[in-house]
C-alpha positions as CSV (number, residue, x, y, z in Angstrom):
1,X,104.5,75.2,82.9
2,X,100.8,75.7,85.0
3,X,101.7,73.7,87.8
4,X,105.2,76.0,87.9
5,X,103.3,79.3,87.9
6,X,100.1,78.0,89.8
7,X,100.9,74.8,91.7
8,X,98.5,73.3,94.6
9,X,99.5,74.5,98.0
10,X,99.0,72.3,101.0
11,X,99.9,71.5,104.6
12,X,103.3,70.7,103.9
13,X,104.0,74.5,103.0
14,X,105.1,76.0,105.9
15,X,102.9,78.7,107.1
16,X,99.7,77.5,105.0
17,X,96.9,77.6,107.2
18,X,96.2,73.9,108.7
19,X,92.8,73.6,108.3
20,X,92.8,74.9,104.4
21,X,93.1,71.6,102.9
22,X,94.5,72.0,98.8
23,X,94.2,75.0,97.1
24,X,95.7,76.5,93.5
25,X,98.2,79.4,94.1
26,X,96.0,81.3,92.3
27,X,93.2,80.8,94.5
28,X,94.7,82.1,98.0
29,X,93.9,85.6,97.3
30,X,90.3,85.0,97.5
31,X,90.3,83.3,100.9
32,X,89.7,86.3,102.8
33,X,92.7,85.4,104.8
34,X,94.2,88.4,107.3
35,X,97.5,88.2,108.9
36,X,97.0,90.6,112.0
37,X,93.6,88.7,112.8
38,X,95.6,85.4,113.1
39,X,94.6,83.4,109.8
40,X,98.1,82.1,109.1
41,X,100.1,80.0,111.4
42,X,103.5,81.9,112.6
43,X,106.2,82.6,112.1
44,X,105.3,83.4,108.4
45,X,107.1,85.6,105.8
46,X,105.0,87.9,103.8
47,X,105.5,90.2,100.6
48,X,104.0,93.7,100.9
49,X,102.1,94.6,97.8
50,X,102.4,97.9,97.1
51,X,106.5,98.2,98.2
52,X,106.7,95.5,95.7
53,X,105.3,96.8,93.0
54,X,106.7,100.1,93.4
55,X,110.0,98.6,93.5
56,X,109.8,96.7,90.3
57,X,108.5,100.1,88.5
58,X,111.3,102.2,90.0
59,X,114.1,99.8,89.1
60,X,112.9,99.5,85.3
61,X,112.5,103.3,85.2
62,X,115.4,103.9,86.6
63,X,117.6,101.7,83.8
64,X,115.5,102.9,80.9
65,X,115.8,106.7,81.9
66,X,120.0,105.7,81.5
67,X,119.5,104.0,78.2
68,X,120.2,100.1,79.6
69,X,118.6,97.2,80.2
70,X,117.4,95.2,83.4
71,X,118.0,91.2,83.7
72,X,117.2,90.8,87.2
73,X,119.0,88.2,89.0
74,X,116.7,85.0,89.8
75,X,118.7,83.8,92.4
76,X,117.2,86.0,95.0
77,X,113.7,85.1,94.9
78,X,113.8,81.9,92.8
79,X,110.0,82.8,92.3
80,X,108.4,81.8,89.0
81,X,105.7,84.4,89.8
82,X,108.3,87.2,90.4
83,X,109.7,86.2,87.4
84,X,106.7,86.7,85.6
85,X,106.5,90.2,87.1
86,X,109.8,91.3,86.1
87,X,109.3,90.2,82.6
88,X,106.1,91.8,82.3
89,X,107.6,95.0,83.7
90,X,109.8,95.4,81.1
91,X,112.9,93.4,81.9
92,X,115.5,92.0,79.0
93,X,115.7,89.0,80.5
94,X,116.8,87.1,83.6
95,X,120.1,86.3,85.3
96,X,120.8,82.8,87.1
97,X,124.0,81.2,89.1
98,X,123.4,77.9,88.2
99,X,121.9,75.7,85.7
100,X,119.2,74.1,87.7
101,X,118.2,77.9,88.5
102,X,118.3,78.3,85.0
103,X,116.1,75.5,84.0
104,X,113.4,77.1,86.1
105,X,113.9,80.7,84.5
106,X,113.1,79.1,81.3
107,X,110.3,77.5,82.3
108,X,108.7,80.2,83.8
109,X,108.8,81.8,80.5
110,X,112.3,83.6,80.1
111,X,113.8,83.5,76.9
112,X,117.0,85.5,77.3
113,X,119.2,84.4,80.0
114,X,122.4,85.3,81.9
115,X,124.6,82.6,83.7
116,X,126.5,84.8,85.6
117,X,128.6,82.2,86.4
118,X,131.4,79.8,85.0
119,X,130.0,76.9,83.0
120,X,132.7,73.6,82.7
121,X,131.1,70.6,84.2
122,X,129.9,68.1,81.0
123,X,126.3,67.7,82.8
124,X,126.3,71.4,82.9
125,X,127.3,71.9,79.2
126,X,125.1,69.1,78.0
127,X,122.0,70.4,79.9
128,X,122.2,74.0,78.1
129,X,123.0,72.4,75.2
130,X,119.9,70.4,75.2
131,X,117.8,73.1,76.0
132,X,119.6,75.5,73.1
133,X,118.7,72.6,70.9
134,X,114.8,72.4,71.6
135,X,114.4,75.9,71.4
136,X,115.6,78.1,68.7
137,X,114.3,81.3,70.2
138,X,116.3,80.5,73.7
139,X,119.5,82.6,74.0
140,X,122.0,81.8,77.1
141,X,124.8,83.4,77.6
142,X,127.6,82.5,80.5
143,X,130.8,83.5,81.8
144,X,134.5,83.0,81.0
145,X,137.4,83.6,82.6
146,X,140.4,80.8,82.3
147,X,142.0,79.1,79.6
148,X,141.3,75.9,81.7
149,X,137.7,76.3,81.9
150,X,137.6,77.0,77.6
151,X,139.6,73.5,77.2
152,X,136.9,71.8,79.3
153,X,134.4,73.3,77.2
154,X,136.3,72.5,74.1
155,X,136.7,68.7,75.1
156,X,133.1,68.7,75.9
157,X,132.1,70.2,72.2
158,X,134.5,68.0,70.5
159,X,132.8,64.8,71.4
160,X,129.8,66.6,70.4
161,X,130.7,68.5,67.2
162,X,126.8,69.0,66.2
163,X,126.0,71.2,69.0
164,X,125.8,74.8,69.0
165,X,128.6,76.8,69.8
166,X,128.2,78.4,73.4
167,X,127.4,82.1,73.8
168,X,130.0,83.3,76.4
169,X,130.8,86.9,78.4
170,X,134.5,87.4,79.3
171,X,134.6,88.0,82.9
172,X,136.8,90.7,84.5
173,X,137.5,90.6,87.8
174,X,139.6,92.4,90.7
175,X,142.6,91.0,93.1
176,X,141.2,89.7,96.0
177,X,137.6,89.7,94.4
178,X,135.6,86.4,93.3
179,X,136.2,85.3,89.6
180,X,137.3,86.8,86.6
181,X,140.3,87.8,84.7
182,X,142.8,89.8,86.8
183,X,144.8,91.5,84.3
184,X,144.4,93.7,80.8
185,X,147.1,90.7,79.4
186,X,145.4,87.7,80.6
187,X,141.7,88.8,79.4
188,X,143.0,89.4,75.8
189,X,144.8,85.8,75.7
190,X,141.4,84.5,76.8
191,X,139.5,86.2,74.5
192,X,141.2,85.5,71.4
193,X,141.5,82.1,72.5
194,X,137.8,82.2,72.8
195,X,137.6,83.8,69.3
196,X,139.4,81.3,67.5
197,X,137.4,78.2,69.3
198,X,134.5,76.9,67.2
199,X,132.9,75.6,70.8
200,X,132.5,79.3,71.5
201,X,130.9,82.3,70.5
202,X,132.5,85.3,72.2
203,X,129.7,88.0,72.8
204,X,130.7,90.5,75.1
205,X,132.3,91.4,78.4
206,X,131.0,91.3,82.3
207,X,132.2,91.9,85.4
208,X,130.8,91.9,89.5
209,X,131.7,95.0,91.2
210,X,130.0,93.5,94.3
211,X,133.1,92.7,96.6
212,X,134.4,96.3,96.5
213,X,131.7,98.4,98.2
214,X,132.5,100.0,101.5
215,X,131.8,102.6,103.7
216,X,134.1,105.3,101.7
217,X,131.8,106.3,99.0
218,X,134.5,108.4,97.1
219,X,136.7,105.2,96.9
220,X,133.8,102.7,96.4
221,X,133.0,105.0,93.2
222,X,136.4,105.2,92.4
223,X,136.6,101.2,92.7
224,X,133.9,100.5,90.7
225,X,135.0,103.3,87.6
226,X,138.0,101.8,87.7
227,X,136.7,98.4,87.2
228,X,133.8,99.4,84.5
229,X,136.9,101.4,82.5
230,X,139.0,98.0,82.0
231,X,135.7,96.3,80.9
232,X,135.4,99.1,78.5
233,X,138.7,98.9,77.3
234,X,138.1,95.0,76.8
235,X,135.2,95.5,74.9
236,X,136.9,98.4,72.8
237,X,139.9,95.9,71.8
238,X,138.0,92.8,71.3
239,X,135.6,94.7,68.7
240,X,138.9,96.3,66.9
241,X,140.4,93.0,66.5
242,X,136.9,91.6,65.2
243,X,136.5,89.2,67.8
244,X,132.8,89.5,68.8
245,X,130.5,87.3,66.6
246,X,126.9,89.3,67.2
247,X,126.1,92.7,66.1
248,X,125.2,93.5,69.2
249,X,127.5,93.6,72.1
250,X,126.5,92.5,75.6
251,X,128.1,94.4,78.6
252,X,126.9,93.6,81.9
253,X,127.6,94.1,85.4
254,X,125.6,92.9,89.0
255,X,124.7,96.2,90.6
256,X,122.7,95.3,93.3
257,X,124.2,97.4,96.1
258,X,125.7,100.8,94.1
259,X,124.0,100.5,90.6
260,X,124.3,104.0,90.0
261,X,128.0,104.0,90.3
262,X,127.3,101.0,87.8
263,X,125.1,102.4,85.3
264,X,127.0,105.7,85.4
265,X,130.0,103.5,83.2
266,X,128.2,100.4,82.0
267,X,127.6,101.5,78.2
268,X,131.4,101.5,76.2
269,X,131.3,103.6,73.0
270,X,131.4,100.9,70.1
271,X,130.9,101.0,66.4
272,X,128.3,98.6,66.9
273,X,125.4,98.4,69.1
274,X,125.6,97.5,73.0
275,X,123.6,96.1,75.0
276,X,124.1,97.3,78.6
277,X,122.5,94.6,81.2
278,X,121.9,95.6,85.0
279,X,121.9,92.1,86.8
280,X,120.4,93.7,90.2
281,X,118.2,91.1,92.2
282,X,117.6,92.5,95.4
283,X,116.0,95.3,94.9
284,X,112.5,93.6,94.2
285,X,111.7,93.4,97.8
286,X,115.0,95.3,99.0
287,X,115.6,94.7,102.8
288,X,115.4,96.9,106.6
289,X,119.2,96.9,107.2
290,X,122.0,96.3,104.4
291,X,120.3,97.6,101.1
292,X,117.6,100.1,102.9
293,X,121.3,102.3,103.9
294,X,122.8,101.3,100.0
295,X,119.5,102.8,99.0
296,X,119.5,106.0,100.9
297,X,123.4,106.5,100.1
298,X,122.3,106.1,96.5
299,X,119.5,108.9,97.1
300,X,121.7,111.2,98.4
301,X,124.3,110.3,95.4
302,X,121.4,110.9,92.6
303,X,119.2,113.4,94.3
304,X,116.2,111.4,94.6
305,X,113.5,111.5,97.6
306,X,111.9,107.7,96.9
307,X,113.5,105.1,95.7
308,X,113.4,101.3,96.9
309,X,111.1,100.0,99.9
310,X,111.7,97.0,102.0
311,X,108.6,94.9,100.9
312,X,109.8,91.3,103.1
313,X,108.9,90.9,106.6
314,X,108.8,88.0,108.5
315,X,106.0,88.1,111.5
316,X,106.4,85.9,114.6
317,X,104.9,85.2,118.2
318,X,106.0,85.7,121.7
319,X,106.0,82.2,123.0
320,X,107.5,83.0,126.4
321,X,108.4,86.4,128.7
322,X,110.7,84.2,130.9
323,X,112.5,87.4,132.4
324,X,112.4,91.1,132.4
325,X,113.8,92.7,129.3
326,X,113.5,89.4,127.4
327,X,110.8,87.6,124.9
328,X,111.7,84.3,123.3
329,X,110.3,84.7,120.0
330,X,109.4,81.4,117.6
331,X,111.4,82.1,114.7
332,X,114.7,81.5,114.1
333,X,117.6,80.7,111.7
334,X,115.2,78.5,109.6
335,X,113.0,81.4,108.8
336,X,114.8,84.3,107.9
337,X,117.9,85.8,107.0
338,X,121.0,86.4,109.7
339,X,124.3,85.8,107.4
340,X,124.5,89.8,107.4
341,X,123.1,91.1,110.6
342,X,120.6,90.1,113.0
343,X,116.7,90.9,111.7
344,X,115.3,94.3,112.9
345,X,112.4,94.2,115.2
346,X,109.6,96.7,113.6
347,X,106.4,96.3,114.9
348,X,104.1,94.5,117.5
349,X,100.2,93.7,117.5
350,X,99.5,92.7,121.1
351,X,96.3,90.6,120.5
352,X,95.0,89.8,117.4
353,X,93.1,92.4,115.2
354,X,95.1,94.9,117.1
355,X,96.6,97.7,114.8
356,X,100.4,97.3,114.5
357,X,102.7,99.2,117.1
358,X,105.9,100.4,115.8
359,X,108.8,99.4,118.0
360,X,111.9,102.0,119.1
361,X,115.3,101.0,118.1
362,X,115.5,100.1,121.6
363,X,114.3,96.3,120.8
364,X,116.9,94.3,119.1
365,X,117.5,90.8,118.1
366,X,121.0,89.3,119.9
367,X,120.4,85.8,119.2
368,X,119.0,83.4,116.8
369,X,118.5,79.4,117.3
370,X,117.5,77.4,115.1
371,X,113.5,78.3,115.6
372,X,113.7,80.6,118.5
373,X,114.8,84.3,118.6
374,X,116.1,86.3,121.8
375,X,114.6,90.0,121.2
376,X,115.6,92.3,124.6
377,X,115.0,95.7,125.6
378,X,115.6,97.8,128.6
379,X,114.1,95.8,131.1
380,X,112.7,99.1,132.9
381,X,110.4,100.1,129.9
382,X,106.9,99.7,129.4
383,X,106.7,96.1,127.6
384,X,103.5,96.2,124.8
385,X,104.4,92.5,124.6
386,X,102.1,89.4,125.9
387,X,102.4,85.9,125.4
388,X,100.8,85.2,122.3
389,X,101.4,89.2,120.7
390,X,103.0,88.9,117.2
391,X,106.0,90.7,116.4
392,X,107.1,91.7,112.5
393,X,110.7,91.5,111.8
394,X,112.6,93.1,109.1
395,X,115.3,91.4,107.3
396,X,119.0,92.4,105.9
397,X,119.7,90.5,102.7
398,X,116.6,88.8,101.1
399,X,118.2,86.7,99.1
400,X,118.7,84.4,102.2
401,X,115.0,84.5,103.5
402,X,113.7,83.7,100.3
403,X,115.3,80.0,100.1
404,X,114.0,79.3,103.2
405,X,109.8,79.4,102.1
406,X,108.6,77.6,99.6
407,X,105.8,80.0,99.6
408,X,104.5,83.8,100.4
409,X,101.7,85.5,101.0
410,X,101.5,89.1,99.5
411,X,99.5,91.4,101.3
412,X,97.5,94.4,101.2
413,X,98.5,97.4,103.5
414,X,96.0,95.7,106.2
415,X,97.8,92.8,105.7
416,X,94.9,90.8,103.9
417,X,96.3,88.6,101.6
418,X,95.6,89.3,98.1
419,X,97.9,86.9,96.2
420,X,101.0,84.6,97.0
421,X,103.9,83.5,95.2
422,X,106.2,80.1,95.7
423,X,110.0,79.4,95.4
424,X,111.9,76.7,93.3
425,X,115.1,76.5,95.2
């Protein structure tokens, strides 16, 4: 575990200073590096310390206030150091999308995990069984949504009757969405079969509301409420029929984009205790576009002045000013998100050591190549850029920026490097 939390970094990590030799992650914050002074090679993804800490504390306080718990989705960052921060702040456990991710989370210290996906291959089932067999305090839930999946699990378990039964959550889905039972009749039939199986333990109900969010807040709120109503009804039916095996029923939903709508409908009234779990992941660093817009809408709905802040930036240098109104930045698809929308120019530093100067909305990224970005503006405007200037880019959708970096420095408000994280994608 030590090498996972405190690994040795060297030149093979993109963005690691060329002359730094080798360093333990825990020693990076003592080197006196400053991004704006040019101590780090660009491009460089950084995490702003204050925003990171505020986001973790804000979300933990929010769920606590509403009587539910947080099982943050680890796929967002896949960072053992950030996992520990979330658990230390009070997270119930962690969520993951694959068994490989799950193994990293458990190695980082998680003891209660949701694998928020269907598990059915012999390799994945065998790995989970081995993990559970090796550690009695470990709890792993995964999702079940079809009789075909159940049959594969039972076939595997029949060859290993000494293995612990798997703990599963029945997944409810929506037409046109991802996985999950589409009708109540299908869900009840599957729940009954799961309850009768010696290979499984039915422990709760789950859904992912993500595909339903859109621009009409009233319509989206109604869709989320309707989905959670189905979850609540199914949980009540399963309890009435005596199909849950635990004293505590798990009810879980995603919640990254519209978590206030989820929280309002997540906890059904059952005779036995309910553990309501929100699996938001992107809240930890938020972003500067998609999630920022969602958070602004959320603040209007719940009446708060301040919530989540964009903590992740990618800095790049201007490598060419080939024509009026165009700068070519040395950063591209290999370095930052572009799946939801292009990066947003936030600020520039004309020369090393200067104070960052905000860039207006007139500056946009029009295209990305693998390792080049096209920064454009009105050719008649005063240009604050030189070849060698630094530009800060905000991102949309942090998940697909984290997986492009093996490490990221954490910086204070003056861009002094005070800590670092690593990722395990």
